[in-house]
Residue frames as a rotation matrix with the C-alpha (Angstrom) as fourth column:
MET 1
0.577 0.817 0.000 0.00
0.817 -0.577 0.000 0.00
0.000 0.000 -1.000 0.00
THR 2
-0.541 -0.700 0.467 1.14
0.713 -0.675 -0.187 3.49
0.446 0.232 0.864 -0.86
LYS 3
-0.164 0.441 -0.882 0.32
0.744 -0.533 -0.404 6.66
-0.648 -0.722 -0.241 1.09
TYR 4
-0.462 0.109 0.880 -1.54
0.715 -0.541 0.442 9.42
0.524 0.834 0.171 -0.75
GLU 5
-0.537 0.402 -0.741 -3.04
0.392 -0.659 -0.642 12.81
-0.747 -0.635 0.196 0.04
LEU 6
-0.331 0.552 0.765 -6.07
0.882 -0.107 0.459 14.09
0.336 0.827 -0.451 -1.83
ALA 7
-0.817 0.109 -0.566 -6.81
0.156 -0.903 -0.400 17.82
-0.555 -0.415 0.721 -1.73
VAL 8
-0.308 0.808 0.503 -10.40
0.921 0.122 0.369 18.73
0.237 0.577 -0.782 -2.62
VAL 9
-0.966 0.072 -0.248 -11.67
-0.013 -0.973 -0.231 22.29
-0.258 -0.220 0.941 -3.08
VAL 10
-0.415 0.901 0.125 -15.46
0.910 0.413 0.045 22.40
-0.011 0.133 -0.991 -2.66
SER 11
-0.357 0.380 0.853 -17.78
0.347 -0.794 0.499 25.24
0.867 0.474 0.151 -3.71
ALA 12
-0.955 0.013 -0.296 -18.74
0.271 -0.362 -0.892 27.71
-0.119 -0.932 0.342 -0.98
LYS 13
-0.691 0.720 -0.061 -22.12
-0.676 -0.614 0.406 28.40
0.255 0.322 0.912 -2.64
ILE 14
-0.133 0.658 -0.741 -23.73
-0.041 0.743 0.668 25.16
0.990 0.119 -0.072 -1.42
GLU 15
0.610 0.474 0.635 -25.35
-0.648 -0.161 0.744 24.36
0.455 -0.866 0.209 1.93
ASP 16
-0.177 -0.717 0.674 -23.49
-0.972 0.236 -0.004 22.58
-0.156 -0.656 -0.739 4.76
GLU 17
0.327 0.369 0.870 -25.39
-0.321 0.909 -0.265 19.30
-0.889 -0.193 0.416 4.23
GLU 18
0.994 0.041 -0.101 -24.59
-0.108 0.228 -0.968 19.28
-0.017 0.973 0.231 0.50
ARG 19
0.299 -0.954 0.007 -20.93
-0.830 -0.264 -0.491 19.99
0.470 0.141 -0.871 1.20
ALA 20
-0.159 -0.293 0.943 -20.80
-0.796 0.603 0.054 17.14
-0.584 -0.742 -0.329 3.74
ALA 21
0.708 0.500 0.499 -22.41
-0.102 0.771 -0.628 14.87
-0.699 0.394 0.597 1.14
VAL 22
0.809 -0.489 -0.326 -19.73
-0.433 -0.122 -0.893 15.79
0.398 0.864 -0.310 -1.43
VAL 23
-0.141 -0.908 0.394 -16.95
-0.972 0.051 -0.230 14.96
0.189 -0.415 -0.890 1.06
ASP 24
0.060 0.248 0.967 -18.68
-0.538 0.824 -0.178 11.69
-0.841 -0.510 0.182 2.04
LYS 25
0.950 0.311 -0.033 -18.95
-0.173 0.436 -0.883 10.78
-0.260 0.844 0.468 -1.64
VAL 26
0.389 -0.893 -0.224 -15.20
-0.722 -0.145 -0.677 11.35
0.572 0.425 -0.701 -2.09
LYS 27
-0.311 -0.466 0.828 -14.48
-0.900 0.426 -0.098 9.19
-0.307 -0.775 -0.552 0.99
ALA 28
0.487 0.588 0.646 -16.76
-0.311 0.808 -0.501 6.47
-0.816 0.043 0.576 -0.39
LEU 29
0.879 -0.226 -0.419 -14.87
-0.404 0.110 -0.908 6.56
0.252 0.968 0.005 -3.71
ILE 30
-0.102 -0.979 0.177 -11.56
-0.936 0.034 -0.350 6.05
0.337 -0.201 -0.920 -1.91
GLU 31
-0.285 0.044 0.958 -12.95
-0.656 0.719 -0.228 3.07
-0.699 -0.694 -0.176 0.00
ARG 32
0.759 0.649 0.046 -14.62
-0.374 0.492 -0.786 1.66
-0.533 0.579 0.617 -3.13
PHE 33
0.720 -0.561 -0.408 -11.25
-0.367 0.192 -0.910 1.40
0.589 0.805 -0.068 -4.87
GLY 34
0.579 -0.425 -0.696 -9.60
0.571 0.820 -0.026 -0.35
0.582 -0.383 0.718 -1.92
GLY 35
-0.299 -0.710 0.637 -8.25
-0.015 -0.664 -0.748 2.68
0.954 -0.233 0.188 -0.09
THR 36
0.192 0.276 -0.942 -8.07
0.940 0.225 0.257 3.06
0.283 -0.934 -0.217 3.69
ILE 37
0.441 0.029 0.897 -8.63
0.030 -0.999 0.018 6.61
0.897 0.019 -0.441 4.95
THR 38
-0.186 -0.613 -0.768 -6.14
0.864 0.271 -0.425 7.54
0.468 -0.742 0.479 7.67
ASN 39
-0.512 -0.001 -0.859 -7.00
0.586 -0.732 -0.348 11.22
-0.628 -0.682 0.375 8.22
VAL 40
0.138 0.555 0.820 -9.42
0.879 -0.451 0.157 13.92
0.457 0.699 -0.550 7.03
ASP 41
-0.591 -0.433 -0.681 -8.29
0.682 -0.718 -0.137 17.49
-0.429 -0.545 0.720 7.55
ASP 42
0.392 0.795 0.462 -11.00
0.900 -0.436 -0.013 20.16
0.191 0.421 -0.887 7.18
TRP 43
-0.688 -0.722 -0.075 -9.37
0.725 -0.680 -0.106 23.56
0.026 -0.128 0.991 6.63
GLY 44
0.023 0.794 -0.608 -12.72
0.591 -0.501 -0.632 25.34
-0.806 -0.345 -0.481 6.33
LYS 45
0.817 0.393 0.422 -13.48
0.573 -0.468 -0.673 28.32
-0.067 0.791 -0.608 4.11
LYS 46
-0.128 -0.912 -0.389 -10.45
0.531 -0.395 0.750 30.01
-0.838 -0.111 0.535 2.56
LYS 47
0.545 0.201 -0.814 -9.94
-0.454 -0.745 -0.488 32.73
-0.705 0.636 -0.314 -0.02
LEU 48
0.681 -0.282 0.676 -8.90
0.643 0.672 -0.367 31.41
-0.351 0.684 0.639 -3.42
ALA 49
-0.336 -0.892 -0.301 -5.74
0.490 -0.439 0.753 32.72
-0.804 0.105 0.585 -5.07
TYR 50
-0.935 0.154 -0.319 -7.82
-0.348 -0.567 0.747 33.50
-0.065 0.809 0.584 -8.18
GLU 51
-0.108 0.989 0.105 -11.50
-0.828 -0.031 -0.560 33.30
-0.550 -0.147 0.822 -9.06
ILE 52
-0.998 -0.031 0.063 -12.87
0.005 0.865 0.502 29.94
-0.070 0.501 -0.862 -10.13
GLN 53
-0.432 0.890 0.145 -16.36
0.757 0.271 0.594 29.94
0.490 0.367 -0.791 -11.69
LYS 54
-0.064 0.332 0.941 -16.87
-0.059 -0.943 0.329 33.50
0.996 -0.035 0.080 -10.37
MET 55
0.909 0.285 -0.304 -16.16
0.263 0.174 0.949 32.40
0.323 -0.943 0.083 -6.77
SER 56
0.224 -0.861 0.456 -13.46
-0.499 -0.503 -0.705 33.93
0.837 -0.070 -0.543 -4.60
GLU 57
-0.322 -0.291 0.901 -13.83
-0.934 0.253 -0.252 31.54
-0.155 -0.923 -0.353 -1.62
ALA 58
0.284 0.401 -0.871 -14.13
-0.478 0.847 0.234 27.78
0.831 0.350 0.432 -1.21
PHE 59
0.705 -0.014 0.709 -13.86
-0.656 0.369 0.659 25.01
-0.271 -0.929 0.251 1.38
TYR 60
-0.035 -0.834 -0.551 -10.65
-0.808 0.348 -0.475 22.99
0.588 0.428 -0.686 1.53
TYR 61
0.814 0.216 0.539 -10.40
-0.493 0.747 0.446 19.32
-0.307 -0.629 0.714 2.56
PHE 62
-0.150 -0.889 -0.433 -7.27
-0.908 0.297 -0.295 17.18
0.391 0.349 -0.852 2.73
ILE 63
0.815 0.482 0.321 -7.79
-0.559 0.799 0.220 13.42
-0.151 -0.359 0.921 2.89
GLN 64
-0.360 -0.930 -0.068 -4.85
-0.933 0.358 0.049 11.11
-0.021 0.081 -0.997 3.64
PHE 65
0.725 0.615 0.310 -5.29
-0.596 0.786 -0.166 7.50
-0.346 -0.065 0.936 2.61
ASP 66
-0.501 -0.797 0.337 -3.42
-0.496 0.584 0.643 4.27
-0.709 0.155 -0.688 1.85
ALA 67
0.673 0.739 0.016 -4.20
-0.399 0.382 -0.834 2.54
-0.622 0.555 0.552 -1.44
GLU 68
0.209 -0.538 0.817 -2.81
0.725 0.646 0.240 0.49
-0.657 0.542 0.524 -4.31
THR 69
-0.664 -0.615 -0.425 -1.04
0.194 -0.691 0.696 2.44
-0.722 0.380 0.578 -7.07
SER 70
-0.774 0.412 0.481 -3.98
0.547 0.052 0.835 2.07
0.319 0.910 -0.266 -9.48
ALA 71
-0.054 0.855 -0.517 -6.53
0.979 -0.058 -0.197 3.67
-0.198 -0.516 -0.833 -7.12
PRO 72
-0.364 -0.062 -0.929 -5.67
0.237 -0.971 -0.028 7.41
-0.901 -0.231 0.368 -7.51
ALA 73
-0.987 -0.004 -0.163 -6.33
-0.155 -0.280 0.947 7.38
-0.050 0.960 0.276 -11.28
GLU 74
-0.508 0.852 -0.122 -9.73
0.684 0.486 0.544 5.75
0.523 0.193 -0.830 -10.75
ILE 75
-0.051 0.458 -0.888 -10.64
0.884 -0.393 -0.254 8.15
-0.465 -0.797 -0.385 -7.92
GLU 76
-0.638 -0.279 -0.717 -9.57
0.025 -0.939 0.344 11.23
-0.769 0.202 0.606 -9.94
SER 77
-0.949 0.301 0.098 -11.58
0.119 0.049 0.992 10.15
0.293 0.952 -0.082 -12.98
ARG 78
-0.127 0.943 -0.307 -14.73
0.918 0.229 0.323 10.05
0.376 -0.241 -0.895 -10.79
ILE 79
-0.066 0.048 -0.997 -14.00
0.700 -0.710 -0.080 13.32
-0.711 -0.703 0.013 -8.93
ARG 80
-0.919 -0.393 0.012 -13.38
0.268 -0.604 0.751 15.14
-0.288 0.693 0.661 -12.23
ILE 81
-0.647 0.723 0.243 -17.11
0.226 -0.124 0.966 14.91
0.729 0.680 -0.083 -13.10
MET 82
-0.235 0.559 -0.795 -18.50
0.972 0.137 -0.191 15.67
0.003 -0.818 -0.575 -9.63
ASP 83
0.351 0.428 0.832 -20.58
0.347 -0.885 0.309 18.81
0.870 0.180 -0.460 -9.22
ASN 84
0.948 0.122 0.295 -19.42
-0.164 -0.605 0.779 21.35
0.274 -0.787 -0.553 -6.61
VAL 85
0.451 -0.892 -0.043 -15.78
0.600 0.267 0.755 20.15
-0.661 -0.366 0.655 -6.69
LEU 86
0.899 -0.106 -0.425 -13.86
-0.310 -0.840 -0.445 23.12
-0.309 0.532 -0.788 -8.08
ARG 87
0.203 -0.899 -0.387 -10.37
-0.785 0.087 -0.613 21.61
0.585 0.428 -0.689 -7.94
TYR 88
0.941 -0.023 0.336 -8.67
-0.205 0.753 0.626 18.44
-0.268 -0.658 0.704 -6.71
LEU 89
0.233 -0.908 -0.348 -5.15
-0.769 0.047 -0.637 17.06
0.595 0.416 -0.688 -6.54
CYS 90
0.988 0.030 0.149 -3.94
-0.111 0.812 0.573 13.65
-0.103 -0.583 0.806 -5.48
VAL 91
0.301 -0.949 -0.091 -0.27
-0.758 -0.181 -0.626 13.31
0.578 0.257 -0.774 -4.58
LYS 92
0.541 -0.262 -0.800 1.87
0.418 0.909 -0.015 10.45
0.730 -0.326 0.600 -3.34
GLN 93
0.871 -0.245 0.425 3.28
-0.484 -0.571 0.663 11.15
0.080 -0.784 -0.616 0.12
ASP 94
-0.040 -0.971 -0.236 6.95
-0.651 0.205 -0.731 10.53
0.758 0.125 -0.640 0.90
GLU 95
0.680 0.151 -0.718 7.67
0.335 0.807 0.487 7.46
0.652 -0.572 0.498 2.96
ASP 96
0.488 -0.487 0.724 9.23
-0.740 -0.671 0.047 8.69
0.463 -0.559 -0.688 6.20
């Protein structure tokens, strides 16, 4: 298993329940492709460096997980088409 971190930027224009549902959906995707979530870091609402879809603020979530090397590509392909996810990035973490 390899350690990964997935950063997800979620729209600030949606309600709290909808935002929680988006994050839960992302977590479910990770588990569906054999990943084990180790930590979820909610950074809350932050100002964006530049406007995305006419929004200047969004909610940031960082999800650490362990998974096989094929999982991130599958997860990213599903996140790419999700509504209310403005940006995402999955990176491999260094083994300490």
